[in-house]
N, C-alpha and C positions, 0 to 999 in steps of 0.2 A: 492454656495448653502447655503440656510439658515440653520443655526445650530439648529433651533427649529424644523426643519422638520424631520419626521421619516426616510425619504429617506437618509438624511445626515448621521444619525447614523448607518443606515444599511450599507451604503457605507464604512464608517470608520471601522466598525466591520468586514466587508468582507475583506478589504485590510489587516487589522491587522491579521485576521485568516490565510490569504494566506501567509503572512510573517512568521508566526509561524509554518506552516506545517512541515518544516524540523526538527524543535525542537521537535514537537510532535512525528514524526517518529523515532527520535533517542531515546527519553525517553520511548516510548511504544514498541520499537524494531519492528516497522512496516515499513520496507523500501518500501513496496508496496504503501504506502500512497504518497510518493514523486512521484513515477511513475504515479499513478492514477491522482493526482492533476495536474501533468505536462500535461497529456492528456487533462484535463479540460481547462487548460490555452491555449494550442495550438488551441483547437476548439473554445475557447472564442475569440481568435484573428481572426480566420476564420469567426466567426459569426459577429464580429464587422465590418469586411471588407464587408460582404454581407449586413449588416444593412445600411451601407452608401448609397448603391444604392436602396435597397429594402425599408427600413424604411423611408428614407428621399427623395429618388428620384422616388419611385414607380416603379422601374424596377425589375421585378421578374426574376432573373437569375436562371435557373434550371441546369446550367452547371458550377457552381462556383468551383466544385471540380476539374475541369481542372487545376486550378492554384495551388491548394494544391498538386496535383500530379506532376506538373512541378517542383515545389520547391523540392519535395522529390527526383525526378529523377535527378535533378542537383547534389544533394549530392551523390546519388547512382552511377551515371555514372562517376563523378569525382573520387570517391573512387575506382571504378573499374579500372580506369587508373592510380591509384597510387597517386592521389592528395588529400590531406586532408586540403588544405588551405581554411579556412573558409571565408577569405576575398574575395578570387577568386570565391568561390561558391556563396557568397552573391552578388557580382557584376553580375555574370551570371544570378542568379535568378531574380534580380531586372530588368535587361535589357531584359531577355527573357519574363518575365511576362508582362512587359510594352509594348513590341513589339506585342506579341500575343494579349494582351488586346486591344491595339490600332487597330489592324487589324480586330479582331472579333467585336470590338465595332463599327467600322465604318459601318460594314454590319448590325449588330444586331439593332443598333439604328435607322435604316431606317424604322423599324417596331415598333409596340406597342402591348400590350396585349398578347394574346395567341401566336401570331406570334413571338414575342420577346422571349417568354419562349421556344418555339420549336427550334428556331435558336440557342440559347445558349446551349440547350441540344444537338443539332446536332453537334456543334463544340466540345463539351466535348466528345461525342461518337467517333468522328473522331480521336481525340488524344488517346482515350482509345484503339481503335483498332490499332492505329499506334504503341503504346508501346507493345501491345500483339504480334505484328508481329516482334518486334526486338528480335530475338532469342539470339543474342549475349549478350543481357542484361537480359536474363532470360525469355523473352516472357511472357506468361500467368502466369508462376510460380513466377515472380518477381525477384528482385535482392537483395541479401544480402549485407549489408554494413559492411565491416570489420573494417574500421577506421572512427572515428567520426571527425566532423569539428574542426579545430584548429584555434582559433583566438589569435595568439601569446601565452601568458601564459594561456589563457582560453581554456580549453579542454571540449567540449560538451560531451565527453565520460563519464564525471563525472555526475552522476544523480543530485548532488547538484548544480553544475555549470549550467547544462541544465535547472534546475528548476528556478533558479533566473534569468537566461537569458530570459526564457519564461515569467516570471512575469514582468521583466523590459519592455519587448516588449509589453506586454499586457497593462501596465500602459501608455506607450507612445502612443499606439493605441487609448486608451481611451481619452488621452489628445488631440491627433490629431483630433479625431472625434468630441470632444467638441468644439474645436477651429473652425473647418471647418463649422459645422452646425450653429454656432452662428455668423459667419461672413457673408459678403455679398454673398459669394459663396453658403453657405448653405441655405440662404434665397431664392436665385434664384432657387436652386435645389428643395426646398420644394414647391415653387410656381409652378414649372413644374409638380410636382406630383398632385397638386390641379387643375390647369388649365393651361396647356402648351400654348394653343392658346392665352390666355390673356397675358402671359408672352412674347410671340413673338410680340404681338401687342404693348407692352410697349417698344419694341426695344432690348430685350435681345436675344443673340444668344444661344438659349436653347440647341441646339445639342452640342455645344462646352462645355457647363457646364456639361451636362450629360456624355459626352465622357471623360472629365477629371476625373469626379467622378468614372466612370467605370474603368479607367486605375489605379487610386490610389487604388481602391478596389482590383483589380487583383494583384497588386504588394504586398499589405498587406497580401492577402491570400497566395501568393507564399512564403512569409517569414514564415507563419505558416507551410507550407509544408516543408520548410528547417528544421525547428525545429522538425517536426513530424518524418522525416526520421532519425534524430539523436536520437529521443526517442525510436523508434521501431527497429532501425538498419536494416531497410528494405524499399524497394521501390517497389510497385506493381501497375499494371494497375487498381486494385480494388480501389486504392485511387482516381481515376478519375471517378469512376462509378456514375451513376445518383442517386443511393441510398445515397451516401455520400452527394451529393448536397441537397437531400431531408432532410437529418438529420440536415444539417446546417440551412436550411429554418425553420425547426421545432424549432430549438434553438432560432432563431430570433423571431418567432411568440410567442413562449412560454414565453420568457423573456419580450418581449415588443418591437414591431416595432416602430421606430422613437424615441427611448429613448437611451441615451448614454450607460448606464450600463445594459440595458435590455438583450442584446445578451449574456453577461457574465453570468447573472443570469439564462438565458435559458440553456446555455451549462452546467452549474453546476447542475441545476435541472434535466435535461434529463439524463446526464451520471450517477449521483448518484442514480436516480430512477432505471435506467437500472441495476446497480450493485446490488441494494437491491432485485429487482424482480428476477434476475438471481439466487441469493442465495436461493430464496424461491421455485421457480418452473422453469422447462425447457420451459414452455409455457408462459413465461413472456411477450411476445409481445401481447398476447390476453388481458392482463391486462393494459399494457402501453398505447395501442391505445385509449381505452375509457377514461383513465385518462387525456390524452392530450386533447381530445375533450371536456371533462368536464371543464378543466382549461380555454381553449379558449372561451367556451361559457359563463362562469361565469366572466371571466376577459378579456374583449375584447381588452384591451391594454396590455395584458400579465401580468405576476406576478409583475414585477417592475413598469409597468405602472399603475397597481392597487394601488400601494403604492403612486405614484405621484398623482393619482386622490384623494386619501385620504387626502394628504396634501393640495391639492387645495380646496377640500370641506371644510376642517377645516378653511382655510384662509377666504373663503367666509362667513362662519358662524360667524367668529370673526369680519369681516368687517361689516356684517349686525347688529350684536349686538352693535358694537361701534356706528354705524350710528343711531340706535334707542335710544341709551343712550344719544346722543348729541341733540336729538330733544327737543324743549322746552315743 
């Protein structure tokens, strides 16, 4: 990223601010700040995972909360049976989300458009009602988690340890997203979004690329669910609800689809705005809805995408000015 760009400095300041949140919480005696920003980081990871298939692959999954819920329930059920091994929970989460993502992806990717949206929603609702029916794990009331995940000396029961673990995973997810979309894999995926028929004519096995992206996205969202369960100390069917999937989609659109940092900006903007409006009025949803519509209409590439557009327009103006100055 060019250091002359506004987006570069915004990214640097955002990362620096996230690193300093625990220090601020300690100096200001505001422990809630760590909990709140941890939630932002968790949903930022979930939004990054969805952006991989939505922003770059054009696959609108309306059931992505399924994998957030699976990751949370892995922690909850393991703790219910007396296991707090984070490494075991991590292994199960990755394996379970990969298998479920592979199986549901094989079915869902046979369709496109509205049909794809409805099938992903249907799978999420199936698992939602499955967990509602598991009375031994709390059923509709959910499952309290008494012991947090332990990764050797790293105890996610500590708010500070959980915060920096979530931040590290967020940065790794951003790096993975950047590397994938700028590699051959990402170029093919974006080509499928623009014109899949032409990509097939060029000899690319488009379904394989889309399926791999879908599985990677599911696993990453499952890891966000693992952290979310440790953050809330709870796992509930509500984590798999279609409304959660809708919130994650809003985060991606609000921040900027098809941009690496956009989902994080969207998660931060949406959750901070929610907290501010909740403090002002109990009818905060009536205000938040029009605000989101206004942002989407005025910045079609989202908030971070608008910043990228500004940098691109400035580069074009500089190039034009240079070209005119070089004319005899």
